[in-house]
VMD Tcl script that draws the C-alpha trace (Angstrom):
set ca {
  {103.15 62.32 96.99}
  {106.11 61.87 94.40}
  {108.39 64.84 95.31}
  {112.03 65.25 94.82}
  {113.51 66.90 98.14}
  {114.84 68.94 99.13}
  {113.04 71.80 97.11}
  {115.19 74.75 97.37}
  {112.66 77.77 97.35}
  {112.53 81.82 97.91}
  {110.20 83.19 100.35}
  {108.76 86.31 98.46}
  {106.98 89.72 99.36}
  {104.95 91.75 97.00}
  {103.63 94.63 99.06}
  {102.57 92.03 102.08}
  {101.24 89.35 99.48}
  {103.88 86.80 100.26}
  {104.86 83.80 98.09}
  {107.09 80.49 97.92}
  {108.80 80.67 94.36}
  {110.61 77.66 92.99}
  {112.84 77.46 89.78}
  {110.77 74.25 88.57}
  {112.83 74.29 85.24}
  {113.36 70.85 86.39}
  {110.76 69.28 87.66}
  {110.76 68.56 91.40}
  {106.69 68.33 92.10}
  {104.61 66.33 89.41}
  {101.91 68.49 87.96}
  {99.17 66.06 89.42}
  {100.49 66.43 93.19}
  {101.11 70.09 92.73}
  {97.77 71.28 94.50}
  {98.13 69.20 97.40}
  {101.56 70.12 97.79}
  {100.96 74.01 97.37}
  {97.99 73.44 100.13}
  {100.36 71.73 102.51}
  {103.30 74.15 102.16}
  {100.97 77.18 102.45}
  {99.76 76.50 105.86}
  {101.19 78.92 108.24}
  {102.45 77.97 111.73}
  {102.56 74.03 110.39}
  {105.05 74.84 107.38}
  {106.15 77.74 105.40}
  {103.09 79.82 104.86}
  {102.16 81.82 102.13}
  {99.20 83.10 99.88}
  {100.39 81.28 97.23}
  {103.11 79.27 95.27}
  {104.90 80.25 91.86}
  {106.71 77.52 89.57}
  {108.94 78.99 87.31}
  {108.93 76.28 84.40}
  {110.57 76.42 80.41}
  {108.57 78.04 77.80}
  {109.19 78.38 73.96}
  {107.10 81.75 73.46}
  {108.61 83.54 76.28}
  {111.75 84.04 78.91}
  {109.95 81.52 81.18}
  {106.04 80.40 82.03}
  {104.90 80.04 85.43}
  {102.12 77.70 87.50}
  {100.60 79.70 89.93}
  {98.30 78.44 92.73}
  {96.52 79.92 95.51}
  {96.99 78.91 99.06}
  {93.87 76.24 98.91}
  {95.67 74.49 95.91}
  {93.48 76.48 93.60}
  {95.10 77.76 89.58}
  {94.82 81.77 89.12}
  {94.90 82.78 85.92}
  {97.12 85.73 87.14}
  {98.66 87.73 90.39}
  {100.00 90.92 89.85}
  {102.00 91.15 93.24}
  {103.10 87.44 92.39}
  {104.15 88.19 88.89}
  {106.55 90.91 90.37}
  {107.88 88.45 92.64}
  {108.64 86.15 89.66}
  {110.31 88.75 87.70}
  {112.52 89.68 90.42}
  {113.27 86.20 91.38}
  {113.94 85.09 87.23}
  {116.03 88.22 87.03}
  {118.27 87.04 90.28}
  {118.59 83.54 89.17}
  {119.81 84.77 85.83}
  {116.62 83.26 83.72}
  {116.01 86.34 82.31}
  {117.25 89.79 81.88}
  {115.84 93.00 83.48}
  {113.11 93.17 80.56}
  {111.49 90.17 80.27}
  {108.40 88.24 79.17}
  {106.82 84.98 80.89}
  {103.57 83.09 80.02}
  {100.74 83.07 82.45}
  {97.12 81.49 81.86}
  {95.85 85.47 81.46}
  {98.50 85.53 78.42}
  {102.18 86.79 77.71}
  {103.35 89.46 80.78}
  {105.73 91.80 80.15}
  {108.04 92.99 82.84}
  {110.87 95.22 83.94}
  {113.35 95.34 86.92}
  {113.51 98.97 87.77}
  {115.72 98.66 90.61}
  {116.58 95.79 92.97}
  {113.20 95.72 94.63}
  {110.89 97.96 92.17}
  {109.75 95.79 89.28}
  {106.83 97.22 86.69}
  {104.65 95.31 84.65}
  {102.52 95.68 81.77}
  {99.43 93.89 82.54}
  {96.87 92.30 80.25}
  {94.02 94.39 78.92}
  {91.07 94.44 81.18}
  {88.04 92.66 80.04}
  {84.49 91.53 80.98}
  {83.78 95.14 82.68}
  {80.16 95.45 84.16}
  {79.45 98.41 85.91}
  {76.34 99.13 88.34}
  {75.51 95.17 89.56}
  {73.02 95.37 92.42}
  {74.62 92.88 95.29}
  {73.41 92.93 98.67}
  {75.89 92.25 101.57}
  {76.18 93.04 105.12}
  {71.86 93.17 104.78}
  {72.24 96.50 102.17}
  {72.27 96.60 98.69}
  {75.16 98.00 96.94}
  {76.34 98.99 93.52}
  {79.44 96.78 92.34}
  {81.55 96.96 89.35}
  {83.13 94.15 87.95}
  {86.39 93.60 85.41}
  {88.58 91.20 84.66}
  {92.37 92.12 85.17}
  {94.08 89.21 84.78}
  {91.34 87.54 87.61}
  {87.96 88.42 88.22}
  {87.48 91.60 90.58}
  {84.44 92.81 92.14}
  {85.19 96.74 93.22}
  {83.36 98.57 95.82}
  {83.41 102.22 96.83}
  {83.08 102.58 100.33}
  {82.79 106.13 102.21}
  {86.13 106.87 103.99}
  {84.42 106.56 107.93}
  {83.05 103.50 107.17}
  {84.43 100.03 109.28}
  {84.60 97.10 106.60}
  {84.24 93.42 107.92}
  {86.53 92.52 104.71}
  {86.24 88.94 105.70}
  {82.65 89.03 106.34}
  {81.70 91.20 103.57}
  {84.18 89.80 101.16}
  {82.92 86.21 101.55}
  {79.36 87.50 100.78}
  {80.30 88.96 97.42}
  {82.98 86.19 96.43}
  {80.11 83.55 96.58}
  {77.26 85.84 95.17}
  {75.05 84.46 92.79}
  {76.03 87.22 89.91}
  {79.66 86.16 90.14}
  {78.87 82.16 89.86}
  {80.44 79.88 88.62}
  {84.00 81.05 89.24}
  {83.38 83.62 91.86}
  {85.46 87.01 92.08}
  {87.89 88.46 94.05}
  {86.42 91.52 96.28}
  {87.99 94.99 96.84}
  {86.97 97.87 99.17}
  {88.06 101.20 98.09}
  {88.11 104.31 99.87}
  {89.22 107.75 98.71}
  {92.59 109.19 100.55}
  {93.38 112.96 101.48}
  {96.40 112.99 99.25}
  {94.71 112.03 96.10}
  {95.01 108.27 96.27}
  {92.62 105.47 97.34}
  {93.14 102.62 100.06}
  {92.39 99.18 99.03}
  {91.39 96.18 100.99}
  {90.98 92.84 99.42}
  {89.47 89.59 100.06}
  {90.98 86.87 97.53}
  {89.52 84.12 96.24}
  {91.52 80.88 96.90}
  {92.97 82.62 99.99}
  {89.21 83.08 101.46}
  {90.60 85.75 103.71}
  {91.71 89.45 103.26}
  {95.57 89.60 101.87}
  {97.96 92.31 102.92}
  {97.67 93.42 99.21}
  {96.45 92.47 95.63}
  {98.14 93.62 92.64}
  {95.15 92.81 89.98}
  {92.68 94.23 92.44}
  {94.63 97.26 92.92}
  {94.52 97.81 88.91}
  {90.71 97.26 89.21}
  {90.22 99.43 91.42}
  {92.52 102.49 90.15}
  {90.84 102.15 86.77}
  {87.28 102.24 88.59}
  {88.36 105.14 90.64}
  {89.73 107.16 87.71}
  {86.64 106.66 85.85}
  {84.37 108.01 88.94}
  {86.64 110.95 88.57}
  {88.41 110.28 92.47}
  {91.69 110.32 90.97}
  {93.82 110.28 87.77}
  {96.62 108.15 86.59}
  {99.41 107.27 87.95}
  {97.17 106.17 91.00}
  {98.60 105.57 94.09}
  {97.23 102.59 95.78}
  {97.49 101.95 99.60}
  {97.12 98.31 100.47}
  {96.21 96.62 103.61}
  {99.89 96.19 104.52}
  {100.48 100.26 104.29}
  {102.48 99.85 101.36}
  {102.16 101.47 98.08}
  {101.67 100.57 94.42}
  {101.44 102.64 91.24}
  {99.14 101.92 88.67}
  {99.74 103.85 85.13}
  {97.28 103.55 82.49}
  {95.38 105.32 79.28}
  {91.69 105.58 79.95}
  {89.54 105.88 77.02}
  {86.43 107.96 76.66}
  {84.47 104.46 76.57}
  {85.93 103.91 80.10}
  {88.08 101.11 79.21}
  {92.07 101.52 79.95}
  {95.01 100.35 77.92}
  {98.85 100.14 78.52}
  {98.09 99.42 82.03}
  {101.42 99.19 83.95}
  {101.16 97.52 87.62}
  {104.73 99.06 89.53}
  {105.93 98.03 92.95}
  {108.24 96.61 95.38}
  {108.99 92.83 95.23}
  {111.61 91.40 98.18}
  {113.24 88.35 98.54}
  {112.36 87.58 102.48}
  {114.93 84.40 102.68}
  {116.02 81.27 100.79}
  {115.21 77.98 102.12}
  {115.00 74.06 101.25}
  {111.76 72.26 101.96}
  {111.96 68.64 103.15}
  {109.05 66.13 103.43}
  {108.22 66.98 106.71}
  {107.02 69.97 105.65}
  {104.44 68.23 104.10}
  {103.27 66.66 107.23}
}
mol new
graphics top color blue
foreach p $ca { graphics top sphere $p radius 0.5 }
foreach p [lrange $ca 0 end-1] q [lrange $ca 1 end] { graphics top cylinder $p $q radius 0.2 }
display resetview
């Protein structure tokens, strides 16, 4: 790989979803090499370790654009937790003001830095909404809802007392024929006594449960409100135990508009990658 070292990066966390964020306005990693670069630096224990990598690049339509990769080197159209981290990073680096826009494959995202840690995103309008899909996992047929809230998400409501083997069931649903060829992220949702919901997510491209998923929280919150489980603003508790706030206008036909995702984005440390990070 023709990488220009050292590569300065920030390790960031959005409610436990962790990312390597790189100011890539001056090219350091050629586009053709980025998937392999990402898959190597995202290895835990052998390299930095992360759920994904974000390259911030110039834009003639917004304050900046991004290239977002999952840990396996696959490209993702959008990531809510990653987007909040990108916004915090861009503001901290002087790339953008507190209110900003940036390009993603899902469209232009509007973001605002509310406090040092708290970031709000105006999400793209959810698309491709499907309900009542019959999907078998764990040996039982379940009713599954689906929407694209920036990336594809299956949402499954479970009883509060159900023990959920997220990696096992999530993998079955993620590769189910109903969601091919692209596959889907998978969210298991349970109601909480405080009126919010708990969401555990199996993420496509990470191929495991992650500590949080912003676009998954959005999909789960909208379907939960439609079912009457809760109403906007919805408090979503993630696998990592932190909370996201989802605000939206629910229409009579079940579609949601003016969807906002709000939550923390933390800078964990700043470092420099050497060639040995890719060995």
